[in-house]
N, C-alpha and C positions, 0 to 999 in steps of 0.2 A: 756127080762128084766122084772123086776117086781117093781112096786111102791107100797110101804106099808106105813101105817101111824105109829105113834109111838107105837101103841099097836100091831103091826104086821098084822093088817087087810089089805087085798089086796085092793088097789084102782084100779089098772089095772095090767094086765100082757100082754106081747106081744112078738111076734117073727117076724122076717123078713127073707124072702129068699134072700140071696145075690147071684145074678147071676154072678157077676164078683168080685173076691176078690183075691188079689195077695198073701196074707199071713195072719196068725192069728193076727198080730199086726193091720193090716188094719181093720179086722173084729171087733177087740176090740175098736178101735177108732170110727168106724161107730156106734157101739152099744152105746158108751158113748154119741155121738152126738144125736142119735135118742132118747135115754132114757132121756137125759137132755131136749131136745125139748118137748117131751111128758109130762114130769114132770112139766115143767114150765107152760104148758097149763092146766094141770089137777089138780093142787093143789097150794094153797098159802102158804103151810107149808114150813119150811126150807128143803132143799134137800141135801141128802148125796148120792153121787155117789160112789159105791164100785166097785173095780176092782181087779182081781188077777194078773194083768199085770203091773209089776213095770216099764217096758219100757214106756208104754202108760202114766202112771201116771207121770213119770219124764218128758216126752215130754210136757204134758199139764201144769205142774206146773213150768217149767223152766222160768227163768226171760228173757233170751235171745230169740230172734226170732227163730222159728223153721225153719231149712233149709233142712229138710228131704223131701223125696218124698211125705210125708203126711202133709206137711205144711198147705195146705188148710183146711184139716180136723181139725188139731190142732188149727188153727186160728178161725175156726167156733165155736169150743168148748169153747175157751177162750172168744170169743165175747158173747156167751150165758151166761157164768159165770159172766160177768161184767155188766149185765143189772140191777144191783141193788138188786137182790134177794140173799138170803143167800144160797150159794152152797158150800158144803164141799166135798172134795175128800178123799177117804180112800183106803188103800191097805188092802185086806183080802187074806187069804190063799185060795188055789184052792178048798179045801174041804168045805169052807164056801160059795162057789159060785155055789153049786149044782143046785139051781133053775134056774139060768141064763144058765148054761150048758144044762140043760134039755130043756129049751125053745129054745136055739140055735139049738140043735139036732132036735127038733120037726120041726122048720122052714126049716132046711136043708133036712130032710127025707120026710116031707110032701109037700115040695115045696110050702109053703104057707106064706103069710104075714097076720097076724091076731092080733087084740087087743081084749082082754076079759075084760070087766068091772066088777070089784068085784070078779073075779075068774081067772081061767086058765085051760089049758087042763090037762087031766090025773090026776096025783097025785100032781100037783102044789099046790093046796090049803092045802093038808096034809103036803107037804114039808115046806110050809110057817109056818104052826102051829108048826111043829117040830123045825124049825130054830128059831122061836121066843122064844120057851120054853128053848132053849139052851143059849140064850143071857142073 
């Protein structure tokens, strides 16, 4: 995950090794939870959580109580979103999510959990600059 300000400057980027994960949906929900948790701690700015997973987005934004196997994760995300901060959820296409996919791959292949302040591994800073220029 990557947290950027309104000018595209990296506040932090991070990755986490998931030692047990049943499916990609679980990984996406865990990423949303962790990213939101970190963003709430590291900035007072409004937060926009972007995901390329429509299923996760639908689960989080549904009015009804979630009764899936991931109900605890969904409830935790909803609780964080209701703590009085401005949090917006947005769906983006997979091609727009290349930075997060790069970081997820890094965490998986390097078996590491890391937070970089103001930067990121490899070409993450360059990807952020390119991504911001395209917006």
